[in-house]
C-alpha positions as a Markdown table, in Angstrom:
| # | Residue | x | y | z |
|---|---|---|---|---|
| 1 | Met | -49.8 | -53.6 | 51.1 |
| 2 | Ile | -48.7 | -52.4 | 47.7 |
| 3 | Arg | -50.6 | -49.1 | 48.2 |
| 4 | Ile | -48.8 | -48.5 | 51.5 |
| 5 | Gly | -45.5 | -49.1 | 49.8 |
| 6 | Ile | -46.4 | -46.7 | 47.0 |
| 7 | Phe | -47.6 | -44.1 | 49.5 |
| 8 | Leu | -44.3 | -44.4 | 51.4 |
| 9 | His | -42.3 | -44.0 | 48.2 |
| 10 | Phe | -44.2 | -40.7 | 47.5 |
| 11 | Leu | -44.1 | -39.5 | 51.1 |
| 12 | Cys | -40.4 | -40.2 | 51.7 |
| 13 | Gly | -39.5 | -38.9 | 48.3 |
| 14 | Ser | -41.4 | -35.6 | 48.8 |
| 15 | Val | -39.9 | -35.0 | 52.2 |
| 16 | Ala | -36.5 | -35.8 | 50.9 |
| 17 | Val | -36.8 | -33.5 | 47.9 |
| 18 | Leu | -37.9 | -30.6 | 50.2 |
| 19 | Gly | -35.1 | -31.4 | 52.8 |
| 20 | Gly | -32.5 | -31.7 | 50.1 |
| 21 | Met | -33.5 | -28.5 | 48.4 |
| 22 | Ala | -33.4 | -26.7 | 51.8 |
| 23 | Gly | -30.0 | -28.1 | 52.6 |
| 24 | Met | -28.5 | -27.3 | 49.2 |
| 25 | Ser | -29.9 | -23.8 | 49.3 |
| 26 | Asn | -28.3 | -23.1 | 52.7 |
| 27 | Pro | -25.5 | -25.7 | 53.2 |
| 28 | Glu | -24.1 | -23.9 | 56.2 |
| 29 | Gly | -27.1 | -24.7 | 58.3 |
| 30 | Val | -30.9 | -25.0 | 58.0 |
| 31 | Trp | -33.7 | -25.8 | 60.3 |
| 32 | Gly | -31.6 | -25.5 | 63.4 |
| 33 | Leu | -28.7 | -27.6 | 62.1 |
| 34 | Thr | -25.3 | -26.0 | 62.1 |
| 35 | Thr | -22.0 | -27.1 | 60.6 |
| 36 | Glu | -20.7 | -27.5 | 64.2 |
| 37 | Met | -22.8 | -30.7 | 64.2 |
| 38 | Leu | -20.6 | -32.1 | 61.4 |
| 39 | Val | -17.4 | -32.2 | 63.5 |
| 40 | Asn | -17.5 | -36.0 | 63.6 |
| 41 | Gly | -18.2 | -36.4 | 59.9 |
| 42 | Pro | -16.3 | -36.1 | 56.6 |
| 43 | Phe | -18.3 | -33.0 | 55.4 |
| 44 | Asp | -17.7 | -29.3 | 56.0 |
| 45 | Asn | -21.3 | -28.4 | 55.3 |
| 46 | Phe | -24.6 | -30.0 | 54.4 |
| 47 | Phe | -24.4 | -29.7 | 50.6 |
| 48 | Val | -23.3 | -33.3 | 49.8 |
| 49 | Pro | -25.7 | -35.0 | 52.2 |
| 50 | Ser | -28.5 | -32.7 | 50.9 |
| 51 | Leu | -27.6 | -33.5 | 47.3 |
| 52 | Phe | -27.8 | -37.3 | 48.1 |
| 53 | Leu | -31.1 | -36.7 | 50.0 |
| 54 | Phe | -32.5 | -34.8 | 47.0 |
| 55 | Leu | -31.4 | -37.0 | 44.2 |
| 56 | Val | -31.3 | -40.5 | 45.6 |
| 57 | Leu | -33.9 | -40.6 | 48.4 |
| 58 | Gly | -36.1 | -37.8 | 46.9 |
| 59 | Leu | -36.2 | -38.2 | 43.2 |
| 60 | Gly | -35.4 | -41.9 | 43.4 |
| 61 | Asn | -38.3 | -42.7 | 45.7 |
| 62 | Ile | -40.7 | -40.6 | 43.6 |
| 63 | Ser | -39.5 | -42.2 | 40.4 |
| 64 | Cys | -39.9 | -45.7 | 41.8 |
| 65 | Gly | -43.3 | -44.8 | 43.1 |
| 66 | Leu | -44.4 | -43.8 | 39.5 |
| 67 | Val | -42.9 | -47.0 | 38.1 |
| 68 | Val | -44.6 | -49.2 | 40.7 |
| 69 | Leu | -47.9 | -47.6 | 39.8 |
| 70 | Arg | -47.5 | -49.0 | 36.3 |
| 71 | Asn | -45.7 | -52.2 | 36.9 |
| 72 | Glu | -46.2 | -54.0 | 40.2 |
| 73 | Cys | -43.6 | -56.7 | 39.5 |
| 74 | Phe | -40.9 | -54.1 | 40.1 |
| 75 | Ser | -42.3 | -53.2 | 43.5 |
| 76 | Met | -40.5 | -55.7 | 45.7 |
| 77 | Phe | -37.1 | -54.6 | 44.4 |
| 78 | Ser | -37.9 | -50.9 | 44.8 |
| 79 | Phe | -39.3 | -51.3 | 48.3 |
| 80 | Ile | -36.3 | -53.3 | 49.4 |
| 81 | Ala | -33.7 | -51.0 | 47.8 |
| 82 | Phe | -35.2 | -47.8 | 49.1 |
| 83 | Gly | -36.0 | -49.2 | 52.5 |
| 84 | Met | -32.3 | -50.2 | 52.8 |
| 85 | Leu | -31.2 | -46.7 | 51.6 |
| 86 | Gln | -33.6 | -45.0 | 54.0 |
| 87 | Val | -32.4 | -47.0 | 57.0 |
| 88 | Ala | -28.7 | -46.6 | 56.0 |
| 89 | Phe | -29.1 | -42.8 | 55.5 |
| 90 | Ile | -30.8 | -42.3 | 58.9 |
| 91 | Leu | -28.3 | -44.5 | 60.7 |
| 92 | Val | -25.3 | -42.7 | 59.2 |
| 93 | Gln | -26.9 | -39.4 | 59.9 |
| 94 | Val | -27.5 | -40.3 | 63.5 |
| 95 | Leu | -23.9 | -41.5 | 63.9 |
| 96 | Leu | -22.4 | -38.4 | 62.2 |
| 97 | Leu | -24.5 | -35.9 | 64.1 |
| 98 | Trp | -24.5 | -37.8 | 67.4 |
| 99 | Ser | -28.2 | -36.9 | 67.6 |
| 100 | Phe | -31.5 | -38.8 | 67.5 |
| 101 | Thr | -34.7 | -36.9 | 67.1 |
| 102 | Pro | -38.3 | -38.2 | 66.7 |
| 103 | Leu | -38.1 | -37.5 | 63.0 |
| 104 | His | -35.2 | -39.9 | 62.8 |
| 105 | Gly | -37.3 | -42.5 | 64.4 |
| 106 | Ile | -40.3 | -41.9 | 62.1 |
| 107 | Phe | -38.2 | -42.1 | 58.9 |
| 108 | Leu | -36.2 | -45.1 | 60.2 |
| 109 | Gly | -39.6 | -46.8 | 60.9 |
| 110 | Met | -40.8 | -46.0 | 57.4 |
| 111 | Gly | -37.6 | -47.5 | 55.9 |
| 112 | Phe | -38.2 | -50.7 | 57.9 |
| 113 | Ile | -41.8 | -50.8 | 56.7 |
| 114 | Gln | -40.6 | -50.4 | 53.1 |
| 115 | Leu | -38.2 | -53.3 | 53.7 |
| 116 | Ala | -40.8 | -55.5 | 55.3 |
| 117 | Ile | -43.3 | -54.9 | 52.4 |
| 118 | Gly | -40.6 | -55.7 | 49.8 |
| 119 | Phe | -39.4 | -58.9 | 51.5 |
| 120 | Arg | -43.1 | -60.0 | 52.0 |
| 121 | Tyr | -43.7 | -59.7 | 48.2 |
| 122 | Leu | -40.3 | -61.3 | 47.5 |
| 123 | Leu | -41.2 | -64.3 | 49.7 |
| 124 | Gln | -44.7 | -64.5 | 48.2 |
| 125 | Asn | -43.2 | -64.7 | 44.7 |
| 126 | Leu | -40.7 | -67.3 | 45.7 |
| 127 | Val | -43.5 | -69.5 | 47.2 |
| 128 | Lys | -45.6 | -69.1 | 44.0 |
| 129 | Gln | -42.6 | -70.3 | 41.9 |
| 130 | Asn | -42.3 | -73.5 | 43.9 |
């Protein structure tokens, strides 16, 4: 299971880095998204969400993937934290854009898998301590 979690860290991180770079390079619209979609949200363009996507979900996931490769005891916390961030980011994005695409479902599912892996390891460690 730890390998799946590490793979998800790198996969989600890589996609988030690419998406964040694309959004920051063209904050008025990229990949079919236009600023008209942001009418329900607090942002005028895609720069701030893309920056969050790049730094937190992108570089954060990749960094945690590298740390978990060296130290598995950190894994449960990184899986839980980034699973929660992934799920929250997708849900907020869907609510702000009033749109749900298959990619939202895929990345929402990956966030829930990260959460499940993290909680599984957390429960295993709690049982070992008792």
